[in-house]
Short mmCIF file of the C-alpha atoms (twelve columns), coordinates in Angstrom:
data_MODEL
# 
_entry.id   MODEL 
# 
loop_
_atom_site.group_PDB 
_atom_site.id 
_atom_site.type_symbol 
_atom_site.label_atom_id 
_atom_site.label_alt_id 
_atom_site.label_comp_id 
_atom_site.label_asym_id 
_atom_site.label_seq_id 
_atom_site.Cartn_x 
_atom_site.Cartn_y 
_atom_site.Cartn_z 
_atom_site.pdbx_PDB_model_num 
ATOM 1   C CA . UNK A 1   2.198   13.432  30.338  1 
ATOM 2   C CA . UNK A 2   1.411   16.368  28.563  1 
ATOM 3   C CA . UNK A 3   4.992   16.505  26.877  1 
ATOM 4   C CA . UNK A 4   4.134   12.921  25.618  1 
ATOM 5   C CA . UNK A 5   0.765   13.576  24.569  1 
ATOM 6   C CA . UNK A 6   2.023   16.625  22.564  1 
ATOM 7   C CA . UNK A 7   5.022   14.716  21.463  1 
ATOM 8   C CA . UNK A 8   2.482   11.727  19.997  1 
ATOM 9   C CA . UNK A 9   0.226   14.143  17.986  1 
ATOM 10  C CA . UNK A 10  3.322   16.153  16.427  1 
ATOM 11  C CA . UNK A 11  4.578   13.065  15.365  1 
ATOM 12  C CA . UNK A 12  1.678   11.490  13.858  1 
ATOM 13  C CA . UNK A 13  1.326   15.095  12.011  1 
ATOM 14  C CA . UNK A 14  4.929   14.548  10.930  1 
ATOM 15  C CA . UNK A 15  4.027   11.004  9.751   1 
ATOM 16  C CA . UNK A 16  0.970   12.389  7.853   1 
ATOM 17  C CA . UNK A 17  3.098   15.322  6.210   1 
ATOM 18  C CA . UNK A 18  5.603   12.710  4.951   1 
ATOM 19  C CA . UNK A 19  3.313   10.602  3.237   1 
ATOM 20  C CA . UNK A 20  1.551   13.765  1.673   1 
ATOM 21  C CA . UNK A 21  4.908   14.926  0.414   1 
ATOM 22  C CA . UNK A 22  5.423   11.814  -1.371  1 
ATOM 23  C CA . UNK A 23  1.804   11.503  -3.139  1 
ATOM 24  C CA . UNK A 24  2.786   15.022  -4.331  1 
ATOM 25  C CA . UNK A 25  6.083   14.325  -5.426  1 
ATOM 26  C CA . UNK A 26  4.283   11.272  -7.590  1 
ATOM 27  C CA . UNK A 27  7.679   9.261   -7.649  1 
ATOM 28  C CA . UNK A 28  6.624   6.562   -5.677  1 
ATOM 29  C CA . UNK A 29  5.066   5.587   -2.243  1 
ATOM 30  C CA . UNK A 30  6.270   3.266   0.490   1 
ATOM 31  C CA . UNK A 31  4.645   -0.368  0.425   1 
ATOM 32  C CA . UNK A 32  1.492   0.522   2.503   1 
ATOM 33  C CA . UNK A 33  0.854   3.668   0.659   1 
ATOM 34  C CA . UNK A 34  1.021   2.550   -2.441  1 
ATOM 35  C CA . UNK A 35  -1.592  0.153   -1.308  1 
ATOM 36  C CA . UNK A 36  -3.717  3.273   0.051   1 
ATOM 37  C CA . UNK A 37  -3.370  4.783   -3.402  1 
ATOM 38  C CA . UNK A 38  -4.681  1.779   -5.455  1 
ATOM 39  C CA . UNK A 39  -7.503  1.523   -3.382  1 
ATOM 40  C CA . UNK A 40  -8.105  5.398   -3.535  1 
ATOM 41  C CA . UNK A 41  -7.831  5.429   -7.343  1 
ATOM 42  C CA . UNK A 42  -9.883  2.258   -7.478  1 
ATOM 43  C CA . UNK A 43  -12.875 3.688   -5.123  1 
ATOM 44  C CA . UNK A 44  -12.785 7.755   -5.457  1 
ATOM 45  C CA . UNK A 45  -11.892 8.360   -1.888  1 
ATOM 46  C CA . UNK A 46  -9.130  10.034  -0.565  1 
ATOM 47  C CA . UNK A 47  -5.812  8.448   -0.155  1 
ATOM 48  C CA . UNK A 48  -5.899  9.739   3.769   1 
ATOM 49  C CA . UNK A 49  -9.411  8.383   4.063   1 
ATOM 50  C CA . UNK A 50  -8.587  4.955   2.760   1 
ATOM 51  C CA . UNK A 51  -5.840  5.039   5.304   1 
ATOM 52  C CA . UNK A 52  -8.157  5.493   8.256   1 
ATOM 53  C CA . UNK A 53  -9.903  2.387   6.933   1 
ATOM 54  C CA . UNK A 54  -7.015  0.071   6.069   1 
ATOM 55  C CA . UNK A 55  -6.016  0.644   9.741   1 
ATOM 56  C CA . UNK A 56  -9.279  0.071   11.550  1 
ATOM 57  C CA . UNK A 57  -9.439  -3.348  9.480   1 
ATOM 58  C CA . UNK A 58  -6.151  -4.137  10.467  1 
ATOM 59  C CA . UNK A 59  -6.912  -2.912  13.792  1 
ATOM 60  C CA . UNK A 60  -9.737  -6.189  13.640  1 
ATOM 61  C CA . UNK A 61  -6.878  -8.628  12.905  1 
ATOM 62  C CA . UNK A 62  -5.303  -7.648  15.950  1 
ATOM 63  C CA . UNK A 63  -8.151  -9.479  17.757  1 
ATOM 64  C CA . UNK A 64  -7.276  -12.974 16.882  1 
ATOM 65  C CA . UNK A 65  -3.336  -12.091 17.414  1 
ATOM 66  C CA . UNK A 66  -4.603  -10.902 21.248  1 
ATOM 67  C CA . UNK A 67  -2.844  -7.733  20.704  1 
ATOM 68  C CA . UNK A 68  -3.849  -4.570  22.679  1 
ATOM 69  C CA . UNK A 69  -4.203  -1.113  21.172  1 
ATOM 70  C CA . UNK A 70  -3.158  1.815   23.186  1 
ATOM 71  C CA . UNK A 71  -4.294  5.383   22.823  1 
ATOM 72  C CA . UNK A 72  -1.774  6.096   20.307  1 
ATOM 73  C CA . UNK A 73  -2.736  3.197   18.107  1 
ATOM 74  C CA . UNK A 74  -6.083  4.764   17.622  1 
ATOM 75  C CA . UNK A 75  -4.595  8.294   17.141  1 
ATOM 76  C CA . UNK A 76  -2.608  6.838   14.432  1 
ATOM 77  C CA . UNK A 77  -5.336  5.269   12.693  1 
ATOM 78  C CA . UNK A 78  -7.324  8.567   12.490  1 
ATOM 79  C CA . UNK A 79  -4.901  11.655  12.777  1 
ATOM 80  C CA . UNK A 80  -2.277  10.520  10.055  1 
ATOM 81  C CA . UNK A 81  -4.941  9.765   7.431   1 
ATOM 82  C CA . UNK A 82  -6.802  13.131  8.234   1 
ATOM 83  C CA . UNK A 83  -3.381  15.171  8.087   1 
ATOM 84  C CA . UNK A 84  -2.620  13.689  4.458   1 
ATOM 85  C CA . UNK A 85  -5.705  14.561  2.990   1 
ATOM 86  C CA . UNK A 86  -5.902  17.897  4.625   1 
ATOM 87  C CA . UNK A 87  -2.370  18.610  3.229   1 
ATOM 88  C CA . UNK A 88  -2.850  17.676  -0.287  1 
ATOM 89  C CA . UNK A 89  -5.940  20.158  -0.692  1 
ATOM 90  C CA . UNK A 90  -3.125  22.652  -0.715  1 
ATOM 91  C CA . UNK A 91  -0.012  20.668  -1.920  1 
ATOM 92  C CA . UNK A 92  0.075   19.770  -5.795  1 
ATOM 93  C CA . UNK A 93  2.616   18.149  -7.519  1 
ATOM 94  C CA . UNK A 94  5.244   20.348  -8.665  1 
ATOM 95  C CA . UNK A 95  6.073   21.013  -12.338 1 
ATOM 96  C CA . UNK A 96  9.577   20.736  -11.588 1 
ATOM 97  C CA . UNK A 97  11.212  17.774  -11.440 1 
ATOM 98  C CA . UNK A 98  13.882  19.227  -9.034  1 
ATOM 99  C CA . UNK A 99  10.788  20.173  -6.338  1 
ATOM 100 C CA . UNK A 100 9.395   16.542  -7.016  1 
ATOM 101 C CA . UNK A 101 12.455  15.047  -6.053  1 
ATOM 102 C CA . UNK A 102 13.096  17.336  -2.922  1 
ATOM 103 C CA . UNK A 103 9.244   16.226  -1.907  1 
ATOM 104 C CA . UNK A 104 10.281  12.624  -2.248  1 
ATOM 105 C CA . UNK A 105 13.342  12.730  -0.322  1 
ATOM 106 C CA . UNK A 106 11.634  15.018  2.482   1 
ATOM 107 C CA . UNK A 107 8.880   12.310  2.734   1 
ATOM 108 C CA . UNK A 108 11.043  9.548   4.525   1 
ATOM 109 C CA . UNK A 109 12.780  11.918  6.588   1 
ATOM 110 C CA . UNK A 110 9.309   13.548  8.091   1 
ATOM 111 C CA . UNK A 111 7.674   10.003  8.753   1 
ATOM 112 C CA . UNK A 112 11.081  8.505   10.033  1 
ATOM 113 C CA . UNK A 113 11.308  11.474  12.667  1 
ATOM 114 C CA . UNK A 114 7.387   11.703  13.081  1 
ATOM 115 C CA . UNK A 115 7.467   7.864   14.165  1 
ATOM 116 C CA . UNK A 116 10.255  8.471   16.354  1 
ATOM 117 C CA . UNK A 117 8.141   10.994  18.418  1 
ATOM 118 C CA . UNK A 118 5.253   9.101   18.150  1 
ATOM 119 C CA . UNK A 119 6.532   5.606   19.176  1 
ATOM 120 C CA . UNK A 120 8.883   7.406   21.549  1 
ATOM 121 C CA . UNK A 121 5.495   8.830   23.392  1 
ATOM 122 C CA . UNK A 122 5.185   5.389   24.740  1 
ATOM 123 C CA . UNK A 123 1.208   5.446   23.786  1 
ATOM 124 C CA . UNK A 124 1.064   2.128   21.682  1 
ATOM 125 C CA . UNK A 125 2.176   1.393   18.281  1 
ATOM 126 C CA . UNK A 126 0.279   1.914   14.791  1 
ATOM 127 C CA . UNK A 127 -1.996  -0.812  13.710  1 
ATOM 128 C CA . UNK A 128 0.597   -2.308  10.881  1 
ATOM 129 C CA . UNK A 129 3.253   -2.342  13.365  1 
ATOM 130 C CA . UNK A 130 1.137   -4.022  15.965  1 
ATOM 131 C CA . UNK A 131 0.407   -6.796  12.861  1 
ATOM 132 C CA . UNK A 132 3.879   -7.651  12.569  1 
ATOM 133 C CA . UNK A 133 4.858   -8.038  16.595  1 
ATOM 134 C CA . UNK A 134 1.406   -9.812  16.676  1 
ATOM 135 C CA . UNK A 135 2.622   -12.164 13.833  1 
ATOM 136 C CA . UNK A 136 5.904   -12.108 15.731  1 
ATOM 137 C CA . UNK A 137 4.501   -13.719 18.828  1 
ATOM 138 C CA . UNK A 138 2.840   -16.306 17.188  1 
ATOM 139 C CA . UNK A 139 6.767   -17.830 16.086  1 
ATOM 140 C CA . UNK A 140 6.816   -16.117 13.195  1 
ATOM 141 C CA . UNK A 141 10.419  -13.947 12.765  1 
ATOM 142 C CA . UNK A 142 10.273  -10.144 12.871  1 
ATOM 143 C CA . UNK A 143 12.156  -10.063 9.579   1 
ATOM 144 C CA . UNK A 144 9.837   -12.614 7.877   1 
ATOM 145 C CA . UNK A 145 6.672   -11.165 9.390   1 
ATOM 146 C CA . UNK A 146 7.710   -7.483  8.225   1 
ATOM 147 C CA . UNK A 147 8.837   -8.410  5.161   1 
ATOM 148 C CA . UNK A 148 5.738   -10.488 4.131   1 
ATOM 149 C CA . UNK A 149 3.314   -8.055  5.260   1 
ATOM 150 C CA . UNK A 150 5.040   -4.931  3.395   1 
ATOM 151 C CA . UNK A 151 5.639   -7.271  0.325   1 
ATOM 152 C CA . UNK A 152 1.960   -7.996  0.081   1 
ATOM 153 C CA . UNK A 153 0.725   -4.530  0.701   1 
ATOM 154 C CA . UNK A 154 3.454   -3.414  -2.194  1 
ATOM 155 C CA . UNK A 155 2.128   -6.115  -4.882  1 
ATOM 156 C CA . UNK A 156 -1.865  -5.809  -4.164  1 
ATOM 157 C CA . UNK A 157 -1.317  -1.765  -4.213  1 
ATOM 158 C CA . UNK A 158 0.805   -2.115  -7.508  1 
ATOM 159 C CA . UNK A 159 -1.956  -4.333  -9.128  1 
ATOM 160 C CA . UNK A 160 -4.605  -1.673  -8.047  1 
ATOM 161 C CA . UNK A 161 -2.766  0.814   -9.669  1 
ATOM 162 C CA . UNK A 162 -0.665  2.491   -7.000  1 
ATOM 163 C CA . UNK A 163 2.250   4.496   -7.641  1 
ATOM 164 C CA . UNK A 164 5.675   2.521   -7.589  1 
ATOM 165 C CA . UNK A 165 9.060   3.987   -8.255  1 
ATOM 166 C CA . UNK A 166 12.151  5.905   -7.103  1 
ATOM 167 C CA . UNK A 167 10.294  6.923   -3.912  1 
ATOM 168 C CA . UNK A 168 9.373   3.222   -3.008  1 
ATOM 169 C CA . UNK A 169 13.117  2.416   -3.298  1 
ATOM 170 C CA . UNK A 170 13.969  5.191   -1.096  1 
ATOM 171 C CA . UNK A 171 11.428  4.697   1.345   1 
ATOM 172 C CA . UNK A 172 12.153  1.038   1.599   1 
ATOM 173 C CA . UNK A 173 16.010  1.775   1.980   1 
ATOM 174 C CA . UNK A 174 15.947  4.627   4.458   1 
ATOM 175 C CA . UNK A 175 12.942  4.357   6.872   1 
ATOM 176 C CA . UNK A 176 14.455  1.517   9.215   1 
ATOM 177 C CA . UNK A 177 17.709  3.540   9.734   1 
ATOM 178 C CA . UNK A 178 15.744  6.909   10.070  1 
ATOM 179 C CA . UNK A 179 13.312  5.132   12.594  1 
ATOM 180 C CA . UNK A 180 15.923  3.469   14.545  1 
ATOM 181 C CA . UNK A 181 17.837  6.753   14.780  1 
ATOM 182 C CA . UNK A 182 14.727  8.856   15.774  1 
ATOM 183 C CA . UNK A 183 13.564  6.227   18.614  1 
ATOM 184 C CA . UNK A 184 17.197  6.458   20.274  1 
ATOM 185 C CA . UNK A 185 17.048  10.425  20.539  1 
ATOM 186 C CA . UNK A 186 13.219  10.696  20.726  1 
ATOM 187 C CA . UNK A 187 12.005  8.313   23.329  1 
ATOM 188 C CA . UNK A 188 10.455  10.040  26.523  1 
ATOM 189 C CA . UNK A 189 11.895  8.124   29.421  1 
ATOM 190 C CA . UNK A 190 8.917   7.321   31.565  1 
ATOM 191 C CA . UNK A 191 9.364   7.099   35.618  1 
ATOM 192 C CA . UNK A 192 8.194   4.283   37.689  1 
ATOM 193 C CA . UNK A 193 5.058   5.195   39.713  1 
ATOM 194 C CA . UNK A 194 5.742   7.179   43.110  1 
ATOM 195 C CA . UNK A 195 5.559   3.744   45.267  1 
ATOM 196 C CA . UNK A 196 8.014   2.317   43.380  1 
ATOM 197 C CA . UNK A 197 10.410  4.796   43.433  1 
ATOM 198 C CA . UNK A 198 9.569   5.053   47.250  1 
ATOM 199 C CA . UNK A 199 10.189  1.554   47.613  1 
ATOM 200 C CA . UNK A 200 13.929  1.704   46.101  1 
# 
């Protein structure tokens, strides 16, 4: 259990660092973070704090979908947002384009590996993933649900002034394979309860 908790928190910190790296690169963000940045620009609230607020609102949508959050779900909402804002206090946009490209490339890698750690700890999915699976349980295909949610977040964020660019394309093209690879290698095998093992 201790190992799983450590992996959960480490993964969420990596996710926060990945998003902060892309924000600092200023070359485009993933769809949800385009929305968060657009809302942050309009409200004057930090992008991490906006991420926490949006995550909480998404959890409310879980209610009619009858999705059940786990401890990892709640941790996802809070920790990633806090890590983003704290990291951006010390991480500015570099003047060098090469350094910005490096940050942009590092973002999806950190987020993908972080997702593998926190999802692989088996404490529950994040609020946005739960929204997708909840819709899928209502008969909408996972592909349609995921695409519809991501495109909607991206479009609204872009209209609000969020940054769409190279990073957006890079994130969209790489995050799926990165998360898939990470889950394959980082998922914790949870042994069955003692009684079940004894029965065998």
